[in-house]
C-alpha positions in Angstrom: 163.7 142.7 141.4 161.7 141.7 144.4 159.7 139.3 142.2 162.8 137.8 140.7 164.7 137.1 143.8 162.6 134.2 145.1 162.7 132.7 141.6 166.4 133.0 141.3 167.0 131.7 144.7 164.8 128.7 144.0 166.6 128.1 140.7 169.9 128.3 142.5 168.7 125.6 145.0 167.5 123.3 142.2 170.8 123.8 140.4 172.8 122.9 143.5 170.6 119.9 144.2 171.0 118.6 140.6 174.8 119.1 140.9 174.9 117.2 144.2 172.9 114.3 142.7 175.2 114.1 139.7 178.2 114.3 142.0 177.6 110.7 143.1 177.7 109.5 139.5 180.9 111.0 138.2 183.1 108.1 139.5 184.2 105.4 137.2 182.4 102.0 137.3 183.6 98.7 135.9 181.1 95.9 135.4 181.8 92.2 135.7 179.4 89.4 134.7 178.9 86.7 137.3 176.9 83.5 137.4 174.2 85.4 139.3 174.1 88.7 137.4 176.2 91.8 136.9 178.6 93.1 139.6 179.3 96.8 139.3 182.4 98.2 141.1 182.6 101.9 141.5 186.0 103.5 142.4 185.3 106.3 144.9 189.0 107.2 145.7 191.7 106.1 148.0 190.4 102.9 149.7 186.7 103.6 149.2 184.7 101.2 147.0 181.0 100.7 146.1 179.8 97.4 144.8 176.3 97.0 143.3 175.0 93.4 143.0 171.5 92.1 142.6 169.9 95.3 143.8 172.0 95.7 146.9 174.8 98.2 147.7 178.0 97.1 149.4 180.6 99.7 150.5 184.2 99.1 151.6 186.0 101.7 153.7 183.9 104.7 152.8 185.8 107.8 153.7 184.5 111.4 153.5 187.7 112.8 152.2 187.3 110.6 149.1 183.7 111.2 148.3 180.4 112.8 149.4 178.4 109.9 150.7 175.4 112.0 151.5 174.5 111.9 147.8 174.8 108.1 147.4 172.6 105.1 147.8 172.2 103.8 151.3 174.3 100.7 152.1 173.0 97.2 152.6 176.4 96.3 154.0 179.5 98.4 154.9 182.8 96.6 155.3 185.6 98.3 157.3 189.1 97.0 157.2 191.0 98.9 160.0 190.8 101.6 162.5 192.8 104.3 160.6 190.7 107.4 159.9 191.1 107.1 156.1 189.4 103.7 156.3 187.1 103.9 159.4 185.0 107.1 159.0 182.0 107.5 161.3 180.7 110.4 159.3 180.5 108.4 156.1 179.1 105.5 158.1 176.2 107.7 159.3 175.5 109.1 155.9 175.3 105.6 154.3 173.4 103.9 157.1 169.7 103.2 157.4 167.7 100.9 159.6 168.7 97.6 157.9 172.4 98.5 157.1 174.8 95.9 158.4 178.3 97.0 159.4 181.1 94.4 159.2 184.3 95.5 161.0 187.3 94.4 163.0 187.0 94.2 166.8 189.1 97.3 167.4 186.6 99.4 165.3 183.6 97.8 167.1 185.1 99.1 170.4 184.4 102.6 169.1 181.2 102.0 167.1 179.7 99.4 169.5 177.5 97.9 166.9 177.9 95.7 163.8 179.2 92.2 163.0 182.7 91.7 164.2 184.9 89.5 162.0 188.4 88.2 163.0 191.1 86.9 160.8 190.2 83.5 159.4 186.5 83.9 160.2 184.0 83.0 157.5 180.3 83.9 157.3 177.4 84.3 154.8 176.5 88.0 154.9 173.3 89.0 153.2 173.6 86.0 151.0 177.3 86.5 150.1 180.1 84.2 151.3 182.7 86.3 153.1 186.1 85.2 154.3 188.1 87.4 156.6 191.9 87.6 155.9 194.7 88.9 158.0 196.2 92.3 157.1 199.5 93.4 158.6 203.1 94.4 158.2 206.2 92.2 158.2 209.0 94.3 156.8 208.4 98.0 157.1 208.1 99.3 160.7 207.1 102.6 162.2 209.7 105.0 163.7 208.9 103.4 167.1 210.1 100.0 165.8 206.7 98.4 165.8 204.6 97.4 162.8 202.3 100.0 161.3 199.7 97.3 161.3 199.8 94.4 163.8 198.7 90.9 162.8 195.2 90.2 164.1 194.1 93.9 164.3 193.0 94.7 160.7 191.0 92.7 158.2 191.0 92.0 154.5 188.0 90.4 152.9 187.3 87.9 150.2 183.7 88.4 149.1 181.8 86.0 146.8 179.5 87.5 144.1 178.1 84.6 142.3 181.1 82.7 140.9 183.4 85.7 141.2 185.6 86.1 144.3 186.7 89.7 145.1 189.7 90.2 147.5 190.0 93.6 149.2 193.3 93.4 151.1 193.0 96.4 153.5 196.2 97.8 155.0 198.8 95.1 154.5 202.1 94.1 153.0 202.6 90.9 151.0 201.9 88.3 153.7 202.0 84.4 153.6 198.2 84.2 153.9 197.9 85.5 150.4 199.3 82.2 149.1 196.3 80.3 150.5 193.4 82.4 149.2 192.5 80.1 146.4 191.2 81.4 143.1 190.7 85.2 143.1 189.0 87.0 140.2 189.4 90.6 141.3 192.0 91.8 143.7 192.5 95.2 145.4 196.0 95.6 146.9 197.3 98.7 148.7 200.5 100.1 147.2 202.0 102.9 149.3 204.9 103.0 151.6 205.5 103.1 154.5 202.5 101.2 155.9 201.4 99.1 152.9 203.2 97.5 149.9 206.2 98.7 147.9 206.0 98.3 144.2 208.1 95.1 144.4 205.9 93.7 147.2 202.8 94.4 145.2 204.2 92.7 142.1 205.1 89.6 144.3 201.7 89.6 145.8 200.0 89.6 142.3 202.3 86.7 141.2 201.3 84.8 144.3 197.5 85.5 144.1 197.2 85.4 140.3 194.0 87.3 140.2 192.2 87.6 136.8 192.1 91.4 137.4 194.3 93.4 139.7 193.5 97.0 140.9 196.2 98.8 142.9 194.5 101.1 145.3 195.2 103.5 148.2 198.4 104.3 146.3 198.9 108.0 147.0 201.9 109.5 145.1 203.3 106.1 144.2 204.4 105.8 140.6 201.7 103.3 139.9 202.4 103.2 136.1 205.7 101.6 137.0 203.9 98.7 138.7 201.9 98.0 135.6 205.2 97.8 133.6 206.6 95.4 136.2 203.7 93.1 135.7 203.7 93.2 131.9 204.7 89.5 131.6 202.0 88.2 133.9 199.6 86.8 131.3 197.1 85.5 133.9 196.4 89.0 135.3 195.1 92.1 133.7 196.3 95.2 135.6 193.8 98.1 135.7 194.7 101.5 137.0 191.8 103.6 138.3 191.8 106.9 140.3 192.4 105.4 143.7 195.0 107.7 145.2 
C-alpha cells in the first residue's frame, strides 16, 4: 500500500488536471465566416462570451460564476460593459490577464480597476486591429424601487465590434433604446432579455425588428421564457434567432 499511494495520488492529480483542461472546452461554439477568416464565438453563460479571431482571444464580461476562467486561454482584449458584479469581475479579469492583455471598460469600472482603455458612449477606436464603436446602454421604462433607472445613460457601454466584414453588437445592460435605430448593419446581435433591469420579451422583439441583425442571440436571460421570444420573432425573415445556454 505504501508503494501504491504515491502512484494513486499522482494519477488522481493527473485526472483532475485533465478534467480541468476539458472544462474550458465543454461550452458551445458557433463559427462564422468573415472576409478575414473564421470568427468563433463561445457561449460561456449569462453575459460571458469568448471570441476567437485570427489567433487572438477576445472576452466580453467574463464572470467567475459563469465559468472557470483559470482553465482558459489568456485574453488579448477583455471588454466590460458595466460595473455590476455579474459583468465586471476582477477575479476573472486577473485569471485571463497577462502582460499584453488590453482591458476596455466604462469610466466607472476604471475608477476601481485604475487601468485599461476607457470608452464612453459614442466613442470609436481601432483596438488590436478591430474597429470598435461604443454604444449607450441604459433604462428608459423600468425603474428601480427608488424610482431611478437601473442603468443610467452614460454609465454603461454596449459595443459594436468589427471582425472582417462582420459586425457584432453586444448590447450590455440595456432596454430597447433609440440609439439602436442608428447602429447600421449588424450581422450578430446579443441583447439582454430579463426584467427588471434589461429587456422584456416585447422590448427585445422590438429591438430585433429595429436592428435587423442576421443572427440574434438573447443572452443574460435568467428564468425568462426565452422560447416564447423565438415564437414572437417567427415572422422576421431577415433574422435567425439562436438560443444558447446564456442564463
